[in-house]
C-alpha positions in Angstrom: -19.2 -56.6 59.3 -17.7 -55.4 62.3 -14.5 -57.7 63.4 -12.9 -57.6 66.5 -8.8 -57.4 65.6 -6.7 -55.9 67.9 -3.2 -54.6 66.5 -0.8 -56.3 65.5 1.8 -55.7 68.2 5.5 -55.1 67.9 7.0 -58.2 67.4 4.6 -59.3 65.0 5.2 -56.3 62.9 8.5 -55.0 61.8 8.1 -52.0 62.3 4.8 -50.2 63.7 3.3 -47.5 60.5 0.7 -45.4 62.7 -1.2 -44.6 59.7 -1.8 -47.7 58.2 -2.9 -49.1 61.2 -5.3 -46.2 61.6 -7.4 -46.7 58.0 -6.8 -51.0 59.2 -9.3 -50.2 62.0 -11.7 -48.0 60.2 -11.8 -49.7 57.3 -11.9 -52.2 60.0 -14.8 -50.2 61.7 -13.1 -51.0 64.8 -13.9 -48.2 67.7 -12.5 -46.5 70.3 -9.2 -46.5 68.0 -7.5 -43.8 70.0 -6.9 -46.4 73.4 -5.7 -49.1 70.2 -3.5 -47.1 68.3 -2.1 -45.4 71.8 -1.3 -49.2 72.9 0.3 -49.3 70.3 2.8 -46.9 70.0 3.3 -48.3 73.7 4.3 -51.5 73.0 6.5 -50.2 70.0 8.1 -47.6 72.5 8.5 -50.1 75.0 9.5 -52.9 73.0 12.5 -50.2 71.5 13.8 -48.9 75.2 13.9 -51.6 76.0 15.5 -53.8 73.8 18.2 -51.3 73.4 19.0 -51.0 77.5 19.0 -54.9 77.7 15.9 -55.0 80.3 17.1 -53.0 83.2 14.5 -50.9 83.8 16.3 -48.1 85.2 18.2 -47.5 82.5 14.4 -47.7 80.4 12.9 -45.1 82.4 15.8 -42.2 82.6 15.6 -43.3 79.0 12.1 -42.3 79.0 11.9 -39.8 80.9 10.0 -41.1 83.7 9.6 -42.8 87.1 10.5 -46.8 87.3 6.9 -46.8 89.1 5.2 -45.5 85.9 7.2 -47.7 84.1 6.1 -50.8 85.5 2.4 -49.9 85.6 2.5 -49.0 82.2 4.3 -52.9 81.9 1.3 -53.5 83.8 -0.5 -52.0 81.4 1.0 -54.0 78.4 0.5 -56.9 80.5 4.4 -57.1 81.2 4.5 -58.9 77.1 7.4 -57.2 76.6 9.8 -57.7 79.5 8.9 -61.2 80.1 9.8 -61.5 76.0 13.6 -59.5 76.8 14.1 -61.9 79.5 13.1 -64.5 77.7 16.0 -63.7 74.8 17.9 -62.7 77.4 18.1 -65.5 79.1 17.2 -63.8 82.9 15.1 -65.4 85.3 12.2 -62.9 86.9 13.3 -61.1 90.1 
């Protein structure tokens, strides 16, 4: 029977093991595996970089080698969960 579990977010797991995640998705009969893996990797990378940059989008975009516009689009595609989590952790307000 096919289940509809989504990949755990990096906040839900200590580290991202891509091979393990692929294996789990295959065992569970998931479809659209590439998209799910790409999103999980994006979340892990963005979370680590944003934490290192202390939530600074300009610094994070420079570290990632992408424009701030691209960074914002990626954050939107990840539903802003990383940015919001970091703001809550740092006590900053949404500006």
